[in-house]
SEVEXLUM-29451 format. One line per 3 residues: for each residue y, z, x of N, C-alpha, C, CB. Coordinates in nm, 3 decimals, decimal comma, always signed. Glycine has a CB too. Layout:
<rs>
Y/Z/X/Y/Z/X/Y/Z/X/Y/Z/X; ...
</rs>
This chain:
<rs>
+11,995/+3,701/+13,260/+11,981/+3,559/+13,250/+12,094/+3,506/+13,162/+11,842/+3,520/+13,195; +12,168/+3,409/+13,210/+12,277/+3,346/+13,133/+12,227/+3,211/+13,084/+12,408/+3,330/+13,220; +12,230/+3,193/+12,952/+12,182/+3,068/+12,892/+12,275/+3,028/+12,777/+12,036/+3,084/+12,842
+12,255/+2,906/+12,729/+12,330/+2,855/+12,615/+12,258/+2,897/+12,488/+12,345/+2,700/+12,622; +12,329/+2,956/+12,394/+12,269/+3,001/+12,269/+12,229/+2,882/+12,183/+12,367/+3,091/+12,192; +12,132/+2,906/+12,095/+12,092/+2,805/+11,998/+12,095/+2,868/+11,858/+11,950/+2,747/+12,031
+12,063/+2,788/+11,759/+12,074/+2,837/+11,620/+11,985/+2,958/+11,593/+12,038/+2,726/+11,524; +11,873/+2,970/+11,661/+11,785/+3,085/+11,641/+11,849/+3,215/+11,690/+11,653/+3,063/+11,712; +11,951/+3,205/+11,774/+12,020/+3,324/+11,826/+12,128/+3,377/+11,731/+12,082/+3,293/+11,959
+12,159/+3,303/+11,626/+12,270/+3,341/+11,538/+12,256/+3,483/+11,482/+12,281/+3,243/+11,423; +12,140/+3,525/+11,430/+12,132/+3,663/+11,380/+12,166/+3,768/+11,487/+11,993/+3,690/+11,326; +12,121/+3,747/+11,610/+12,153/+3,841/+11,718/+12,301/+3,834/+11,756/+12,066/+3,813/+11,840
+12,360/+3,714/+11,752/+12,502/+3,701/+11,781/+12,585/+3,773/+11,676/+12,542/+3,552/+11,788; +12,548/+3,757/+11,551/+12,618/+3,826/+11,442/+12,608/+3,978/+11,462/+12,559/+3,785/+11,304; +12,489/+4,026/+11,493/+12,469/+4,169/+11,514/+12,553/+4,223/+11,628/+12,324/+4,198/+11,541
+12,557/+4,150/+11,740/+12,636/+4,194/+11,854/+12,785/+4,193/+11,820/+12,609/+4,105/+11,977; +12,830/+4,088/+11,751/+12,971/+4,078/+11,710/+13,009/+4,197/+11,621/+12,998/+3,945/+11,635; +12,924/+4,225/+11,522/+12,953/+4,335/+11,430/+12,955/+4,469/+11,504/+12,849/+4,339/+11,318
+12,866/+4,485/+11,601/+12,863/+4,609/+11,680/+12,989/+4,623/+11,767/+12,737/+4,612/+11,770; +13,030/+4,514/+11,828/+13,144/+4,518/+11,921/+13,278/+4,527/+11,849/+13,142/+4,396/+12,010; +13,292/+4,455/+11,738/+13,422/+4,444/+11,672/+13,431/+4,515/+11,537/+13,456/+4,300/+11,654
+13,322/+4,573/+11,492/+13,319/+4,648/+11,367/+13,375/+4,565/+11,250/+13,398/+4,778/+11,381; +13,328/+4,441/+11,240/+13,373/+4,353/+11,133/+13,262/+4,334/+11,031/+13,419/+4,217/+11,189; +13,299/+4,288/+10,913/+13,203/+4,273/+10,805/+13,135/+4,137/+10,809/+13,271/+4,292/+10,672
+13,080/+4,096/+10,696/+13,000/+3,974/+10,692/+13,080/+3,846/+10,707/+12,926/+3,969/+10,564; +13,210/+3,851/+10,719/+13,288/+3,730/+10,744/+13,242/+3,660/+10,871/+13,436/+3,762/+10,754; +13,194/+3,736/+10,966/+13,146/+3,677/+11,090/+13,024/+3,588/+11,064/+13,112/+3,786/+11,192
+12,944/+3,621/+10,965/+12,829/+3,536/+10,930/+12,878/+3,399/+10,884/+12,742/+3,603/+10,820; +12,983/+3,395/+10,803/+13,041/+3,268/+10,760/+13,094/+3,190/+10,879/+13,152/+3,291/+10,659; +13,157/+3,261/+10,972/+13,210/+3,197/+11,093/+13,100/+3,122/+11,166/+13,275/+3,301/+11,186
+12,988/+3,189/+11,190/+12,878/+3,123/+11,262/+12,816/+3,011/+11,181/+12,771/+3,225/+11,298; +12,803/+3,028/+11,051/+12,746/+2,923/+10,967/+12,832/+2,797/+10,970/+12,731/+2,972/+10,824; +12,964/+2,813/+10,973/+13,054/+2,698/+10,966/+13,091/+2,641/+11,103/+13,179/+2,736/+10,893
+13,097/+2,725/+11,205/+13,153/+2,680/+11,332/+13,052/+2,662/+11,445/+13,257/+2,776/+11,376; +12,929/+2,705/+11,426/+12,835/+2,706/+11,538/+12,814/+2,568/+11,599/+12,702/+2,762/+11,493; +12,809/+2,464/+11,518/+12,784/+2,330/+11,570/+12,905/+2,272/+11,643/+12,744/+2,237/+11,456
+13,023/+2,332/+11,627/+13,143/+2,281/+11,692/+13,178/+2,357/+11,820/+13,259/+2,288/+11,596; +13,098/+2,457/+11,854/+13,129/+2,537/+11,971/+13,002/+2,558/+12,053/+13,190/+2,672/+11,932; +13,019/+2,613/+12,169/+12,908/+2,653/+12,253/+12,920/+2,802/+12,279/+12,904/+2,571/+12,387
+12,808/+2,868/+12,292/+12,807/+3,011/+12,317/+12,716/+3,038/+12,435/+12,763/+3,090/+12,192; +12,774/+3,090/+12,542/+12,693/+3,137/+12,654/+12,654/+3,281/+12,625/+12,770/+3,125/+12,790; +12,528/+3,313/+12,649/+12,482/+3,449/+12,624/+12,415/+3,505/+12,749/+12,385/+3,453/+12,505
+12,420/+3,636/+12,761/+12,348/+3,707/+12,866/+12,237/+3,784/+12,797/+12,443/+3,802/+12,949; +12,113/+3,758/+12,840/+11,999/+3,827/+12,781/+11,943/+3,926/+12,883/+11,889/+3,727/+12,736; +11,909/+4,042/+12,834/+11,847/+4,146/+12,915/+11,721/+4,189/+12,841/+11,945/+4,268/+12,940
+11,605/+4,152/+12,892/+11,477/+4,184/+12,827/+11,474/+4,133/+12,683/+11,452/+4,334/+12,830; +11,510/+4,008/+12,663/+11,506/+3,939/+12,533/+11,611/+3,987/+12,434/+11,372/+3,955/+12,473; +11,704/+4,071/+12,475/+11,812/+4,116/+12,386/+11,944/+4,059/+12,438/+11,819/+4,273/+12,379
+12,025/+4,005/+12,348/+12,156/+3,953/+12,387/+12,248/+4,072/+12,410/+12,214/+3,855/+12,279; +12,305/+4,080/+12,529/+12,393/+4,192/+12,563/+12,537/+4,149/+12,585/+12,342/+4,261/+12,688; +12,563/+4,019/+12,592/+12,698/+3,969/+12,611/+12,705/+3,825/+12,563/+12,741/+3,981/+12,760
+12,825/+3,783/+12,523/+12,842/+3,645/+12,479/+12,984/+3,596/+12,510/+12,812/+3,632/+12,329; +12,996/+3,467/+12,530/+13,124/+3,403/+12,554/+13,125/+3,274/+12,472/+13,148/+3,374/+12,707; +13,219/+3,262/+12,381/+13,232/+3,144/+12,296/+13,332/+3,049/+12,359/+13,275/+3,183/+12,152
+13,305/+2,920/+12,352/+13,405/+2,823/+12,393/+13,397/+2,699/+12,305/+13,387/+2,785/+12,542; +13,517/+2,655/+12,266/+13,530/+2,539/+12,179/+13,614/+2,434/+12,249/+13,592/+2,578/+12,042; +13,573/+2,308/+12,240/+13,655/+2,202/+12,298/+13,790/+2,196/+12,229/+13,583/+2,066/+12,287
+13,893/+2,172/+12,305/+14,026/+2,155/+12,248/+14,104/+2,057/+12,334/+14,100/+2,291/+12,236; +14,221/+2,022/+12,288/+14,308/+1,935/+12,367/+14,452/+1,960/+12,325/+14,271/+1,784/+12,350; +14,541/+1,927/+12,414/+14,683/+1,936/+12,380/+14,754/+1,819/+12,444/+14,744/+2,072/+12,426
+14,868/+1,785/+12,387/+14,944/+1,672/+12,437/+15,077/+1,720/+12,491/+14,966/+1,566/+12,326; +15,110/+1,670/+12,608/+15,237/+1,705/+12,672/+15,294/+1,580/+12,736/+15,217/+1,820/+12,777; +15,412/+1,543/+12,694/+15,477/+1,425/+12,750/+15,396/+1,298/+12,732/+15,502/+1,446/+12,896
+15,325/+1,288/+12,619/+15,246/+1,169/+12,592/+15,110/+1,167/+12,661/+15,322/+1,049/+12,633; +15,078/+1,271/+12,736/+14,950/+1,279/+12,806/+14,861/+1,381/+12,735/+14,970/+1,317/+12,957; +14,738/+1,342/+12,704/+14,643/+1,432/+12,638/+14,561/+1,504/+12,745/+14,550/+1,353/+12,540
+14,559/+1,636/+12,735/+14,483/+1,720/+12,828/+14,366/+1,781/+12,752/+14,573/+1,831/+12,891; +14,246/+1,770/+12,809/+14,129/+1,832/+12,749/+14,109/+1,970/+12,806/+14,003/+1,747/+12,771; +14,051/+2,058/+12,727/+14,024/+2,193/+12,773/+13,924/+2,262/+12,682/+14,152/+2,274/+12,780
+13,910/+2,389/+12,701/+13,826/+2,470/+12,613/+13,900/+2,598/+12,576/+13,688/+2,503/+12,681; +13,873/+2,647/+12,456/+13,929/+2,771/+12,408/+13,822/+2,878/+12,423/+13,979/+2,759/+12,260; +13,851/+2,981/+12,501/+13,755/+3,089/+12,527/+13,789/+3,211/+12,443/+13,753/+3,126/+12,676
+13,687/+3,277/+12,388/+13,709/+3,401/+12,316/+13,578/+3,480/+12,304/+13,767/+3,373/+12,177; +13,593/+3,605/+12,268/+13,482/+3,699/+12,244/+13,382/+3,693/+12,356/+13,413/+3,669/+12,112
</rs>
């Protein structure tokens, strides 16, 4: 099942990130500070998050024209 993550999913997102990327608690700060500015799609398998895709709104300007987009990662 693919759904949009919510704040209650943050502990599981942190756990999956730490498992996948072997990073320390800095990722907890990342979620605390950035979660409201991004969206996270998650894949759940029997109530466990097994995959995630982060995307943040962004924009760039080229020749005086502003283009909207999203930045995808993890």
